[in-house]
C-alpha positions in Angstrom: 38.6 34.6 -12.2 41.2 32.7 -14.6 40.5 32.5 -18.5 40.1 28.9 -18.2 37.2 29.7 -15.1 35.7 31.9 -17.7 35.6 29.4 -20.2 34.1 26.5 -18.4 31.7 28.7 -17.0 30.6 30.5 -20.6 29.9 26.7 -21.4 28.5 25.3 -18.9 26.1 28.4 -19.8 25.5 27.3 -23.3 24.8 24.0 -21.9 22.1 25.5 -19.7 20.2 27.4 -22.1 20.2 24.3 -24.3 18.5 22.9 -21.6 16.4 25.5 -20.7 14.9 25.2 -24.4 14.7 21.7 -24.3 12.4 22.1 -20.9 9.8 24.3 -23.0 10.0 21.7 -26.2 8.8 19.4 -24.3 5.9 21.1 -21.8 4.4 22.4 -24.8 3.3 19.5 -26.2 0.7 18.9 -23.7 -1.6 21.7 -24.8 -2.2 21.2 -28.7 -1.7 17.7 -28.0 -4.8 18.2 -25.8 -7.2 19.3 -28.7 -6.9 16.1 -30.5 -7.5 13.7 -27.3 -10.2 16.7 -26.4 -12.4 16.2 -29.8 -12.6 12.4 -28.6 -12.6 12.6 -24.9 -14.1 15.9 -23.5 -12.9 15.0 -20.2 -8.9 14.4 -21.5 -8.4 18.0 -22.9 -6.0 19.0 -20.2 -5.0 15.9 -19.0 -2.1 15.8 -20.4 -1.0 18.7 -19.0 -1.6 17.4 -15.9 0.2 14.5 -16.1 3.1 16.1 -17.2 3.4 18.7 -14.3 1.6 15.5 -12.0 5.3 14.4 -12.0 6.7 17.1 -10.6 4.9 16.3 -7.1 6.6 13.1 -6.8 10.4 14.4 -8.4 10.3 17.9 -7.3 12.4 17.0 -4.0 14.3 13.7 -4.8 15.3 16.2 -8.2 17.0 18.4 -5.5 18.2 15.9 -3.6 19.8 14.0 -6.9 21.8 17.6 -7.3 23.3 17.4 -3.6 24.2 13.8 -4.3 25.1 13.2 -8.1 25.7 16.4 -9.3 24.6 18.9 -12.4 26.0 17.0 -15.1 24.4 13.2 -13.5 20.8 14.7 -13.2 20.9 16.3 -16.8 21.9 13.0 -18.6 19.3 11.1 -16.1 16.4 13.8 -17.4 17.1 13.1 -20.8 17.2 9.6 -21.3 13.8 10.1 -19.6 12.7 12.0 -21.8 13.5 10.3 -24.5 11.5 7.2 -23.7 8.5 9.5 -22.7 8.0 10.8 -26.1 8.8 7.3 -27.3 5.7 5.8 -25.0 3.6 8.9 -26.9 4.3 7.7 -30.4 3.6 4.2 -29.0 -0.2 5.4 -28.4 -0.3 6.1 -32.1 0.0 2.6 -33.4 -1.8 0.3 -30.9 -4.7 0.1 -28.0 -7.2 2.6 -30.4 -9.4 -0.3 -30.8 -8.9 -1.7 -27.2 -11.7 -0.1 -25.0 -10.6 -0.5 -21.1 -12.8 1.6 -19.4 -15.9 3.5 -19.6 -16.0 7.4 -18.4 -19.2 9.3 -18.4 -21.5 6.2 -20.0 -18.6 6.4 -22.9 -15.6 3.8 -23.4 -12.3 5.2 -23.4 -9.9 3.1 -25.6 -6.7 1.9 -24.2 -4.4 4.2 -26.4 -5.5 7.7 -24.4 -3.8 6.4 -21.2 -0.4 5.2 -23.1 -0.4 8.9 -23.9 -1.0 9.8 -20.4 2.1 7.7 -19.4 4.2 9.2 -21.8 3.1 12.5 -20.4 3.8 11.5 -17.1 6.9 10.1 -17.8 7.9 13.5 -19.6 7.3 15.2 -16.8 9.8 13.3 -14.5 12.5 14.6 -17.0 11.3 18.3 -17.5 11.7 18.5 -13.3 14.7 17.1 -13.3 16.3 19.5 -16.0 14.1 22.1 -14.2 15.7 21.4 -11.1 19.4 21.6 -12.6 19.0 24.8 -14.8 17.6 27.5 -12.5 19.6 27.4 -9.8 23.0 26.6 -12.0 22.0 29.8 -14.0 21.6 31.9 -11.2 24.9 30.7 -9.3 26.9 31.0 -12.3 25.5 34.9 -12.4 26.9 35.1 -8.7 22.9 35.6 -8.1 21.1 39.2 -7.7 19.9 41.0 -10.7 22.9 39.6 -12.3 21.6 35.5 -11.7 17.8 36.6 -12.8 19.8 38.1 -16.5 21.7 34.8 -17.0 17.8 33.0 -16.2 16.1 35.7 -18.4 18.0 35.0 -21.3 17.9 31.1 -21.0 14.0 32.3 -21.1 14.6 32.9 -24.3 15.2 30.2 -25.9 12.9 28.6 -23.9 10.1 30.4 -25.3 11.4 30.3 -28.8 10.9 26.4 -28.1 7.6 27.4 -27.1 6.6 29.2 -30.0 7.8 26.5 -32.7 5.9 23.6 -30.4 2.4 24.5 -31.0 2.8 26.1 -34.4 4.2 23.4 -35.6 1.2 21.0 -34.0 -1.0 24.0 -35.7 0.6 23.2 -39.0 0.1 19.2 -38.9 -3.4 19.0 -37.8 -5.2 21.6 -39.5 -8.5 21.5 -38.5 -9.3 18.9 -35.4 -12.0 16.2 -36.3 -12.5 12.6 -35.4 -9.8 11.5 -38.1 -6.8 13.4 -36.3 -4.8 11.1 -33.9 -1.0 11.4 -32.9 -0.1 10.1 -35.9 -0.8 13.4 -37.8 2.1 15.2 -35.2 4.3 11.9 -35.1 7.1 13.6 -37.1 7.6 16.4 -33.9 8.0 13.6 -31.3 10.5 12.3 -33.6 12.3 15.5 -33.8 12.0 15.7 -29.6 13.7 12.1 -29.7 16.8 13.2 -31.6 17.3 16.3 -30.1 17.2 14.6 -26.5 19.8 12.0 -28.0 21.8 14.9 -29.8 21.5 16.1 -26.2 22.9 13.2 -24.6 26.0 12.8 -26.7 26.9 16.8 -26.4 26.2 17.2 -22.3 28.1 14.1 -21.3 31.5 15.7 -22.9 30.5 19.2 -21.6 32.2 20.0 -18.2 29.8 21.2 -15.9 30.3 22.9 -12.6 29.4 21.1 -9.3 28.7 23.7 -6.4 26.5 21.5 -4.3 28.0 18.5 -5.2 29.1 16.4 -1.8 28.1 19.5 0.2 25.4 17.4 2.5 28.6 15.7 4.1 30.4 18.2 5.4 27.5 20.9 6.2 25.0 20.6 8.8 21.7 22.0 8.1 20.6 23.3 11.1 17.6 24.7 8.8 15.5 24.3 5.7 14.2 26.5 3.2 11.1 25.9 4.7 12.1 28.5 7.5 12.0 31.3 5.5 9.0 33.4 4.8 10.0 34.8 1.3 10.2 31.8 -0.1 7.2 30.3 1.3 5.7 32.4 0.0 7.6 32.1 -3.3 6.8 28.3 -3.2 3.1 29.2 -3.7 3.9 32.4 -6.3 5.4 29.6 -8.3 2.8 27.3 -8.0 0.3 29.9 -9.7 2.7 31.2 -12.3 2.9 27.7 -13.8 -1.0 27.5 -13.5 -1.1 30.9 -15.5 1.8 30.2 -17.5 -0.1 27.1 -18.7 -3.7 28.0 -18.9 -3.6 31.6 -20.6 -3.1 29.9 -24.0 -3.8 26.8 -23.4 -7.8 27.9 -22.9 -7.3 30.0 -25.4 -7.0 26.9 -28.2 -9.6 25.0 -26.7 -11.8 28.6 -27.1 -10.9 29.2 -30.5 -11.3 25.4 -31.4 -14.9 25.6 -29.8 -15.5 28.1 -32.5 -15.6 25.3 -35.2 -14.5 27.0 -38.5 -12.1 25.5 -40.6 -9.0 25.9 -39.9 -10.0 26.5 -36.3 -6.2 24.6 -35.2 -4.0 26.2 -37.4 -5.4 29.9 -36.7 -5.3 28.4 -32.6 -1.8 27.4 -32.7 -0.7 30.8 -34.5 -2.2 33.1 -31.5 -0.4 30.4 -29.2 2.7 31.1 -30.8 2.3 34.5 -30.5 1.5 34.3 -27.2 5.0 32.4 -26.1 6.4 34.4 -29.0 5.8 37.6 -27.0 7.3 35.3 -24.0 10.9 35.3 -26.1 10.5 39.3 -27.0 10.1 39.9 -23.0 13.0 37.1 -21.6 15.1 38.5 -24.4 14.4 42.6 -23.6 14.6 41.2 -19.3 18.0 39.9 -20.1 19.0 43.0 -21.4 17.7 45.4 -18.4 18.0 43.2 -15.5 21.3 44.2 -14.3 19.6 47.7 -14.0 15.9 47.0 -13.0 15.5 45.2 -9.8 13.7 42.3 -10.1 11.0 42.9 -7.8 9.8 46.3 -10.0 9.4 43.4 -13.0 7.4 41.1 -11.2 5.2 43.7 -9.8 4.7 45.9 -12.9 3.9 42.6 -15.3 1.3 41.0 -13.0 -0.4 44.6 -12.8 -0.2 44.4 -16.6 -1.1 40.8 -17.0 -4.3 41.7 -15.1 -5.2 44.7 -17.7 -4.8 42.9 -20.0 -6.9 39.9 -19.1 -9.7 42.3 -18.0 -9.7 44.1 -21.5 -10.1 40.1 -23.0 -12.6 39.3 -20.4 -15.5 42.4 -20.9 -14.5 43.0 -24.4 -17.7 41.4 -26.8 -17.4 38.9 -28.9 -18.8 40.1 -32.1 -15.1 42.6 -32.0 -13.4 40.2 -34.5 -10.1 40.3 -36.5 -8.9 37.7 -39.1 -6.5 35.3 -38.8 -6.3 33.2 -42.0 -9.4 33.7 -43.4 -10.9 32.7 -40.0 -12.9 34.9 -37.5 -11.3 35.5 -34.1 -12.8 37.5 -31.6 -10.4 40.1 -31.0 -10.2 39.4 -26.9 -8.1 36.2 -28.1 -5.5 39.0 -29.0 -5.1 40.2 -25.5 -4.9 36.9 -24.0 -2.2 36.5 -26.8 -0.5 39.3 -25.6 -0.2 38.6 -21.9 2.7 36.4 -23.2 5.0 39.5 -22.6 4.0 39.8 -19.1 4.3 36.0 -18.3 7.7 36.2 -20.0 9.8 37.6 -16.9 7.5 36.1 -13.9 9.5 32.6 -13.4 13.1 34.1 -13.4 12.1 36.7 -11.0 10.1 34.3 -8.6 13.2 32.1 -8.3 15.5 34.8 -8.2 13.3 36.4 -5.3 12.5 33.5 -3.6 16.2 31.8 -3.6 18.0 35.0 -2.7 19.8 34.8 0.6 19.2 30.8 1.0 23.0 29.7 0.5 23.3 25.9 1.6 19.3 25.6 0.7 19.1 26.6 -2.6 19.6 22.7 -4.1 16.7 22.1 -1.2 14.9 24.8 -2.3 15.0 24.2 -6.0 13.3 21.0 -5.2 10.9 21.8 -3.5 10.2 25.0 -6.2 10.0 22.4 -8.8 7.4 20.2 -6.6 5.7 22.9 -6.4 5.4 23.2 -10.2 2.7 20.7 -10.2 0.8 23.8 -10.3 0.9 24.4 -13.8 -1.3 20.7 -13.8 -3.9 21.3 -11.1 -4.8 25.2 -12.2 -5.1 24.4 -15.8 -7.3 21.5 -15.0 -9.5 23.4 -12.2 -9.9 26.2 -15.2 -10.7 24.3 -17.9 -12.4 21.0 -16.2 -14.4 22.9 -13.3 -14.9 26.5 -14.6 -14.8 26.4 -18.9 -17.1 23.6 -19.3 -19.8 25.1 -16.9 -19.7 28.2 -16.8 -17.7 29.1 -20.0 -14.3 29.9 -21.6 -13.9 33.2 -21.0 -15.2 33.2 -17.2 -13.1 31.2 -16.4 -10.6 33.4 -17.0 -11.4 35.3 -13.7 -9.4 32.7 -12.3 -5.9 33.5 -13.6 -6.8 37.1 -12.3 -7.1 35.9 -9.1 -3.2 33.9 -9.3 -1.5 37.3 -11.0 -3.5 39.7 -7.9 -1.4 37.3 -5.3 1.8 37.3 -7.8 1.4 41.3 -7.2 1.2 40.9 -3.6 4.4 38.8 -3.3 6.4 41.4 -5.3 5.5 43.9 -3.5 5.4 42.6 -0.3 5.5 38.9 0.4 9.4 38.7 -1.1 11.3 40.6 1.2 13.6 38.5 3.6 12.6 38.7 6.8 14.6 35.6 8.2 18.2 37.1 7.9 19.3 36.0 11.0 19.3 32.3 9.9 22.7 31.2 8.6 23.0 29.8 5.2 27.0 29.5 5.3 
């Protein structure tokens, strides 16, 4: 490989890392913002997160087709523009609509501003879906697939986790304690930062040369089958559906649980523990990026799924009377075990994606689009966990749903990820 090609690949890799950070920044606004809306409307706590991930259902496959038709770079630029608009719409929810009643839910009036916010969250979902569709296959390809491909995905995930760590922490500091006077206006500086970063990213990527491995491929290559013909991919798609629900549901429900305790500064404490979860994801991904060249992807997924199940079971059964002190507030120690799960979920996205697309060849772009569609699980499963389970049987019992999903990931790592369709041509 020439020096020029190596330098070009390095620039492309760094660019993909940067995009990885932006994905987390936008996605992780939803849960802490949900505590603001959830105080006003009980049903709204996870709706912003749901709208964010619902966009994946509509945009996943089209985003995969965009990679083949217009390439990685143009797809990234469109995504960044959409993200800017989405954050702007969320900001507009703090300016008007609070005094305009447009609906009644559960006998209670609902103002227009919540729907403006949800629209903004939905638009941002289109953005992160397109960005995810770009960054994962690109890093996997730049790394040459296999363990090295997973290593690059995990390294990018480290920056993703750093961004995810800062977002809830900043929201917690800005809000402090959620009251009936707390509004989106209190977190508007974060939205402005996001819009500024999107604008800067748009400018930078405009001048960066990004390899286009799948551009125009559909014109020259016949697709006799599809990604759906590979069993390990189908089971991996289900795994990614559950995984994103796990990643979002664990810290998201923990935030609601801590805020329900009602002590002064509970939002700040919840933000701190949520930030710890994402910080541990950073540590885990950084560690994985160092060992992925030697430790197999399958072993990483199996061991971390098992550890996460153990940590959650301890958290579920540990008495609420056993507490710890954080920022002057008494918080059940079980929350520390929930936050510790960040070290486990850190490697799951990269390992599942890596295992599911391994050996797909020309079907990789299609598979990435389908994968992104099923990321909608990050909206559906936390919504089920919160609105169906937590609000009816309790916050802590709702974590049994997460345990069940982790059991499936363990199955996928041990059995489901094996490619049994090697007879299908992928050239």
